[in-house]
KOLPAKE-380001 format. One line per 4 residues: their letters; for each residue x, y, z of N, C-alpha, C, O. Coordinates in nm, 4 decimals. Example, Ala and Ser with C-alpha at 12.3 -4.5 7.8 and 13.67 -1.06 7.14 Angstrom:
KOLPAKE-380001
AS) 1.3190:-0.5690:0.7800:1.2300:-0.4500:0.7800:1.3200:-0.3300:0.7800:1.4236:-0.3319:0.8465  1.2850:-0.2250:0.7080:1.3670:-0.1060:0.7140:1.2900:0.0030:0.7870:1.3409:0.1138:0.8039
***
This chain:
KOLPAKE-380001
MYRI) 0.7260:-0.3936:-1.6228:0.6320:-0.4036:-1.4874:0.7505:-0.2636:-1.4538:0.8696:-0.2480:-1.4807  0.6341:-0.1678:-1.3736:0.8028:-0.0518:-1.3394:0.7657:-0.1178:-1.1511:0.6716:-0.1782:-1.0995  0.9268:-0.0517:-1.0909:0.8714:-0.0953:-0.9316:0.8506:0.0510:-0.8933:0.8738:0.1588:-0.9480  0.8026:0.0156:-0.7890:0.6874:0.1678:-0.6694:0.7984:0.1089:-0.5842:0.8231:-0.0082:-0.5553
RFVK) 0.8759:0.2568:-0.5426:0.8510:0.3065:-0.4071:0.8702:0.3763:-0.3205:0.9523:0.4660:-0.3399  0.8070:0.3670:-0.1938:0.7432:0.4477:-0.0971:0.8385:0.5334:-0.0270:0.9610:0.5355:-0.0387  0.7661:0.6005:0.0442:0.8639:0.7389:0.0605:0.8773:0.6841:0.2325:0.8040:0.5863:0.2465  0.9477:0.7194:0.3598:0.9689:0.6983:0.4352:0.8128:0.6724:0.5052:0.7650:0.5603:0.5228
EALF) 0.7503:0.7916:0.5379:0.6248:0.8236:0.6498:0.5258:0.7582:0.5906:0.4295:0.7287:0.6615  0.5243:0.7054:0.3945:0.3957:0.5901:0.3651:0.4484:0.5398:0.4739:0.3913:0.5638:0.5803  0.5846:0.4480:0.4732:0.5676:0.3220:0.5329:0.5335:0.2948:0.6657:0.4888:0.2014:0.7322  0.5799:0.4383:0.6840:0.5118:0.3853:0.8825:0.3546:0.4368:0.8952:0.2854:0.4045:0.9917
DIED) 0.2932:0.5420:0.7596:0.1493:0.5004:0.7712:0.1112:0.3197:0.7625:0.0312:0.2541:0.8291  0.2058:0.2775:0.6511:0.1107:0.1970:0.6405:0.0641:0.0989:0.7650:-0.0540:0.0761:0.7910  0.2143:0.0266:0.8620:0.2494:0.0081:0.9510:0.1387:0.0182:1.0563:0.0774:-0.0679:1.1194  0.1319:0.1955:1.0535:0.0323:0.2706:1.1537:-0.1012:0.1778:1.1207:-0.1604:0.1428:1.2228
IVLW) -0.1467:0.1417:1.0224:-0.2478:0.1363:1.0077:-0.2724:0.0055:1.0312:-0.3691:-0.0227:1.1020  -0.1655:-0.1292:0.9604:-0.1609:-0.2496:0.9927:-0.1975:-0.2820:1.1623:-0.2748:-0.3617:1.2155  -0.1217:-0.2002:1.2057:-0.1433:-0.2597:1.3409:-0.2811:-0.2376:1.4109:-0.3215:-0.3235:1.4893  -0.3774:-0.0908:1.3776:-0.5377:-0.0590:1.3748:-0.5744:-0.1920:1.3542:-0.6291:-0.2624:1.4391
YEEQ) -0.5441:-0.2263:1.2409:-0.6552:-0.3226:1.1891:-0.6502:-0.4668:1.2482:-0.7344:-0.5551:1.2320  -0.5482:-0.4721:1.3113:-0.4833:-0.6151:1.3932:-0.5630:-0.5601:1.5790:-0.5661:-0.6222:1.6852  -0.5976:-0.4677:1.5534:-0.6419:-0.4297:1.7124:-0.8540:-0.4609:1.6497:-0.9408:-0.5076:1.7234  -0.8694:-0.4268:1.5391:-0.9907:-0.4494:1.5448:-1.0578:-0.5675:1.5554:-1.1516:-0.5917:1.6313
RVGL) -0.9754:-0.6837:1.4289:-0.9987:-0.8377:1.4618:-0.8423:-0.8459:1.3906:-0.7645:-0.7746:1.3272  -0.8544:-1.0061:1.4557:-0.6962:-1.0410:1.4691:-0.7573:-1.0618:1.3225:-0.8615:-1.0183:1.2736  -0.6510:-1.1477:1.2663:-0.5932:-1.1337:1.1133:-0.6716:-1.0241:0.9936:-0.6738:-1.0641:0.8772  -0.7296:-0.8978:1.0238:-0.7618:-0.8648:0.9223:-0.6752:-0.7767:0.8690:-0.6818:-0.7245:0.7577
SYDF) -0.5322:-0.7513:1.0155:-0.4395:-0.6667:0.9079:-0.3230:-0.7403:0.7757:-0.2330:-0.6859:0.7117  -0.3825:-0.9053:0.7740:-0.3661:-1.0266:0.6678:-0.4105:-0.9327:0.5618:-0.3384:-0.8833:0.4752  -0.5756:-0.9085:0.5839:-0.6403:-0.9134:0.4653:-0.6108:-0.7412:0.3751:-0.6313:-0.7283:0.2544  -0.5613:-0.6271:0.4650:-0.5651:-0.5312:0.4362:-0.4484:-0.5201:0.3351:-0.4426:-0.4380:0.2436
ELCL) -0.2998:-0.6729:0.3832:-0.2004:-0.6199:0.3577:-0.1897:-0.7210:0.1974:-0.0935:-0.7198:0.1206  -0.2966:-0.7885:0.1836:-0.3152:-0.8388:0.0815:-0.3753:-0.7351:0.0187:-0.3059:-0.6965:-0.0754  -0.5128:-0.6516:0.0369:-0.5286:-0.5939:-0.0524:-0.4598:-0.4706:-0.1677:-0.4880:-0.4108:-0.2715  -0.3183:-0.4887:-0.0327:-0.2317:-0.3425:-0.0866:-0.1777:-0.4094:-0.1507:-0.1590:-0.3340:-0.2462
EVGV) -0.1216:-0.5236:-0.1840:-0.0070:-0.5946:-0.2396:-0.1011:-0.6124:-0.3952:-0.0486:-0.6511:-0.4996  -0.2134:-0.5839:-0.3848:-0.2831:-0.6360:-0.5122:-0.3055:-0.4852:-0.5959:-0.2674:-0.4750:-0.7125  -0.3605:-0.3892:-0.5355:-0.3037:-0.2399:-0.5566:-0.1519:-0.1809:-0.5970:-0.1302:-0.0937:-0.6812  -0.0569:-0.2482:-0.5187:0.0660:-0.1456:-0.5875:0.0463:-0.2617:-0.6642:-0.0252:-0.2203:-0.7555
DEIS) 0.0703:-0.4120:-0.6886:0.0356:-0.5305:-0.8150:0.0157:-0.4228:-0.9465:0.0975:-0.3831:-1.0294  -0.1059:-0.3983:-0.9314:-0.2065:-0.3325:-1.0274:-0.1257:-0.2383:-1.0908:-0.0896:-0.2512:-1.2077  -0.0721:-0.0715:-0.9646:0.0177:0.0129:-1.0633:0.1032:-0.0110:-1.1068:0.1397:0.0684:-1.1935  0.1906:-0.1278:-1.0809:0.3485:-0.1193:-1.1712:0.2932:-0.1578:-1.2675:0.3225:-0.0984:-1.3712
RNPD) 0.1692:-0.2957:-1.2790:0.1636:-0.3246:-1.4074:0.0946:-0.2286:-1.4934:0.1345:-0.2241:-1.6098  -0.0107:-0.1431:-1.4559:-0.0608:-0.0538:-1.5768:-0.0665:0.0371:-1.5034:-0.1659:0.0574:-1.4336  0.1120:0.1651:-1.5018:0.1169:0.2570:-1.4365:-0.0035:0.4459:-1.5206:-0.0390:0.5560:-1.4783  -0.0134:0.3696:-1.6412:-0.0616:0.5355:-1.6763:-0.2302:0.4989:-1.6931:-0.3117:0.5443:-1.7734
AFQK) -0.2535:0.3562:-1.5382:-0.4150:0.3977:-1.5421:-0.4290:0.4578:-1.4227:-0.5214:0.4203:-1.3505  -0.3533:0.5476:-1.3850:-0.3922:0.6192:-1.2113:-0.2751:0.7876:-1.2788:-0.2094:0.8314:-1.3733  -0.3210:0.8143:-1.1484:-0.2692:0.9202:-1.1307:-0.1581:0.9592:-1.0964:-0.1687:0.9499:-0.9741  -0.0308:1.0068:-1.1208:0.1098:1.0023:-1.1366:0.1304:1.1637:-1.0156:0.0979:1.2752:-1.0564
SIKI) 0.1769:1.1453:-0.8994:0.2138:1.1770:-0.7989:0.3098:1.2854:-0.8390:0.3734:1.2404:-0.9343  0.3534:1.4179:-0.8085:0.4830:1.4870:-0.8363:0.5713:1.5081:-0.6774:0.5414:1.5281:-0.5597  0.6830:1.4911:-0.7519:0.7692:1.4833:-0.6137:0.8010:1.6291:-0.6056:0.8435:1.6828:-0.7079  0.7884:1.6886:-0.5143:0.8104:1.8386:-0.4706:0.9745:1.8317:-0.3937:1.0251:1.9337:-0.3470
***
């Protein structure tokens, strides 16, 4: 299994998204976080199934 790292800007975006979802409905941010975790786990288990990002 691979390790996934997020750049600082992406972490800030995720934080903003979590806050936005929570404003829409209490508990919705938790659903988002679960979906994000599932997606990250899937990428780390099978990275060749996804487009690669080039670091500039």
